[in-house]
N, C-alpha and C positions, 0 to 999 in steps of 0.2 A: 364389190361391184357385181351386179347381176350379169350373168352370161346369157348369150343368145342361144335359143334352142334351135336344133336343126329343123329345116322345113320338112313337113310330113310328105312322104312319097305316096303316090296313088296306090290304092289297094290292088292286089293282084287279082285279075279276072281269070278264072279257070277256062280252059278251052276244052270242049267236050271230046275233041278228036285225039288230043294228046294227054290231057289230064285225067286222073282217075286210076283205078287199080289196073296194074298190068304186070305181065311176067317179065322177069329179068334174070340175069345169071346169078343173082343173089336171092332169088325166090320172088314171091308175090310182094310187090311194093306199091306204095301209093305216092303219086306225084307225076310230074311230067315225064313222058317217055323220052328216052335219049338213046342214042346209038352208042356202040362201044368205042368208036373213035372220036366221040365228041369230048371236048375239054370241059371238065366240070370244076366249078369253083368250090373251094373249101370254106365253109362258113366260119368267120372269125368274129366272135361276139364283141371284141373291142374295136373293130374296124370303124364302126359308125361313130365311136366316141373320139377317135383321133383324126378322122377325115373331116376336113372343113366342109361347111355347107356350100353346095354348088350355087353359083350365082351371087354370092356375097363376098365382099372384099374383107376378109377376116384372116388374120395371121394366127395360125394354130399355136397354142400355149405349149412351150417346150416341157416335156415330161421328164427328161433324163438329165437336165443340166444342173445349174447351181441351186435352183429352187428345190428339186428333189433331193439333191445332196445335202442341202442345209437342213431340210426336215429330218432326213435320215440321220445326219450328224448329230442333231440335237437329241434325238431319241437314243442314239448310240452313246453320246456323252453322258446322259443321265443314267443309262444302264451301266456304263463303265464305272461311273462314280459310285453308284449303288453297289455294283459288284465288288469294286475295290474296298469299299467300306465293310461289306459283309465278309470279304476275305480277311481283312485285318482283324475284324471282331472274332473270326473263327480261329484265331491263333496261328497266323503265319501260313495259311493255305494259299496256294497260288491263285491270282485273280482269274475269274471266268472270262474267257474271251467271247466276245459277242460279234457275230457277223450278220449282215443284212443281205437278203436276196437281191440280186440285180433284176430290177423290173424292166430293164431295157429290152431283154430278150423276148418278153411277152408281146412287145409291139413290133418285133422284127418280122413276123410271119405274114404280114399283109402283102398279098401278091398283086394287089391292084396297083396300077401305076400311080406313083406319087405325084401329087400336085405341087406347084411351086409353094415354098414356105412350109412344107410339111415333111415329116420323116422322123425317124428315131433320134433321140438326143445322144450326143457322144457320152461315153462312160467316163467316169473319173479315172485319172491315171493311177491313183493310189487307192488302196482299200480305205473304206470309211473309218475304220478303227484306227488308222494311222494318222488321221487328221490332227494337226497341232504338234506332231512329233518333230522336234528340232534335230539338227545334226548332233548336237551335244548329247541329247537324250539317246539317240541311236548309238552314239559312241559308247555310252554307259551301259548299253544293252537293254534299254527300255524302249520298246516299240509299240506298246499298247497305249492308245490315246487316252483311254479312261484313267489308266494308272498314272500317266504323265500329268493329266489334268488334276487328278487327286493329289499328286505329289506337289504340283505347283500351288494348289489351294492350301495344302498344309504348310508349304514353305511361306506363302504369303501370310497365313495365320500366325506362323511362328515369328515372322518379321514384325507383324503388327503387335503381337504379344510382347516381343522384345522392345519395340518402341514404347508400348504402354508401360512396360516394366521400367524402362529407362526414364520415361517421363515421371512415373510415380516415384522412382528413386531420386530423381532430381528435385521433385517437389518436396519429398520427405527431407532431403538434405537441406534444401532451402528453408523449409519450416524449422528444422533443427538449428540451422545457422541463425535464423531470425530469433528463435527462442533463446539460443545461447547469447545472442546480442542483447536481447531484452533482459535476460537474467544478469548479464554482465553490467548493463546499464542500471538495473535495479540494485545490484550489489554495490556498484560505485556510488549511486545516489544514497544508499543506506550508509555506506562508509562516510560519505561527505556529511550526511545529516548527523551521524554519530560524532564525527570529528567536530562539527559545528556545535553540537550540544555540549560536548566535553569542553570546547573552548569557551562557550558561553558560561558553563558551570564554573570553569576555572576563573574566568574573568569576574563572575559574580562573587565567587569565594574570595578572590583577591580584593574586590571592592568592599565586601563585607568586613574582611580583615582590616582593610585600610580605615573603614568607618569605625570599627571597634577600637583600633589603635588611636584614631583621632578622638573618639569619645573618651577613651581611657586617659589620653593626654589632657583633654579638656577638663575631665573630672579632677585629674591630679593637679592641674594648674589652678582650677577653682579651689580645690582643697588647700593648696599652698597659699593661694591668695587669701582665703578665709583665715588660715592660720596666721598669715602675716598681718592681716587686718586686725585680727583678735589680739595679736601680740602688740601691735601698735596702739590698739585701743587700751589694752592693759597698761602699756607704758605711759600712755597719756593719762589714764586714770591714776596710775601710780604717781604721776607728777601732780595730778589734781587732788589726790587723796594721800593721807599720811597716817601713820600709826600714832596713837595717842601718847606713847612713851618711846624714848630712844632706847632705853634699856629696861628690861622687865623679866618676870618669870610668871608663867601661867600657873595658877594654883587651883582654881575651880572652874569647870567648864559649864556650858549652857545645858540645862536639863538634868544636871546632877541632883540626885535625891539626898535629903538630909533633914534632921529635926530642927536644925538651926534656921531654916527658912519657913516662913509662915505658910507659904503655898505648898510646902512639902517637897519642892524641887527648886533648883537654882535657876533664876530667870535671866542671868547675865554671864559675863566672862570677867574673871578676876585677874588683874595684872599686879603682882607683888613688886613693890619698889620702896626704897627708903622714903621716909617722910620728907616732904619738901621737894620731891622730884617734880620738875615742870610737866604740866599736862598741855598737850597741843590740840588744836582744832583739827579733827579728821578731814573736814571739807569746809568750804566756805558756806556761811549761812548766817542766821540771826539768833541771838540769845533770847529765848522765850521764857526762861525761868532761871533764877540764880538766888540761892539762900538755903536756910535750914529746912530739912524735910524729914524729921523724925528719925526712923531707923536708917534712912539713907545718909544721915548726917548732912554736911554741907553738899548741896546738889546743884549742878549746872546743866540746863537742857539747851542743846544746840539744834535748831530746826533748819533743815536744808530746804532748798528751793522746791524740791519734789514732795515735801511734806514729811520726809523721814526725820524721826527724832533720835538724837544721840544723847544718852543720859550719863553724866559723869557723877558718881556718888563717893561719899566718905572722904571728901577733900579736907585738907587742913586749912586752906584759904581759897577764896574766889577772887579772880582777877578781872572779871567783866561784870557788866550790868545788863538788865533786861532791855531788849530792843537794840542792843549793840550788834553791829555786823562785823563779823570776823572773817579772816581768810584762812586758807589751808596752812597748817603748821604754826599758826599764831598761838601764843601762850594764853590760856584762859583760866588756869588755876594750878594747885599743887597737890601732890599725893599726901593723904592723911589717914587718920584712923578714927574719924568721927562716926557716930551712929552705932548701929549694931554690928560690930566687927570684932575680930580676934587679933588683928594686926594691921599695919599700914599696907594699904593696897588701893588700886582703882577698881571699883565695880562699874563695868560698862554694860549698858543695855541699849538695844536697837529696837525701835518700834516702827512698824509700817501701819499707820493708822492706829487701830486698837489692838493689833496683833503683834506679838513679840517674835523676833527671829533670832537665830544664832548669830552673835556678833562675829565669831570667827569666820563663818561662811560669808557673811556680808563683806568683811574686810578682804577676804580672798577674792570675792567677786569683783572687787574694785582694783584688783591687780596687786594687792599687798600680800607679802609673805608673812605668815604668822605660825 
């Protein structure tokens, strides 16, 4: 806020009779002449700045009160803090005490009568450097305001640092706890997953084992069923097929080589038996040939329903005729020694179409033991 300037006073007009050079007890001087008993005023350069302007209703600003103390206190606090910091940095040297001059005495020499509302401000009761010093500080021996302020600032800084450290420690502990909880949850989940995988693998293995056992059991049952069916089939074939002789001795087998056979090898199976031994039909069929056949002697051909030909050779007599249907085990002739032979026997041949097969294998395939 702008301040009001004092009203200018009228310029001094010199008087010729009294002003000018004149002699005095102090020598030649310049100015108004005065007598020795005249009261003279001492010029105070600050009088005009503290005296209110005449004729104006203005309250003079206090110069020595709280305002001046606050300003000086601020300067003192800054200086005290700086001095305390420098003293600390210098390795334990005592802090520098700072004192400010009291400006109130400079305004107390005004000899002019004071006007209402003006006059010197009252001085502070305590030195400025003791501002902020508490009874506890004084009891501890600390009376310097700057040092007290610095100590309080350091104490507050330590408290704030402690709080920050405590908060950081709590945050770290919380983070560690959260991480531990996450790790525990992850480990538990991993254990559960592992246990689940092991259980699934065990269940799968058990299932595969059960399937394998079931498959093995099925295959075994199927094999047993096939064996049983084959046995039944052979038994049935045995009942439907019969050996040509009840009693015999095998003398020459199929494929045997020798000069006595025109082809160079034996084409049938020889059953040695006494002459006149009955010959039976191996299976039911039709007589397609019966009579003399050169080297075969008396020959009977029994043709089965599937076209297989059973040839009975070297018979002594024939008991059937061409076109006659016979059943399994029926007598169709007798053992003899007719044709190209060396003794009484049955020469049996089996033909599937135009191809000759081993009679022994054929009879065994029909469930007959030979």
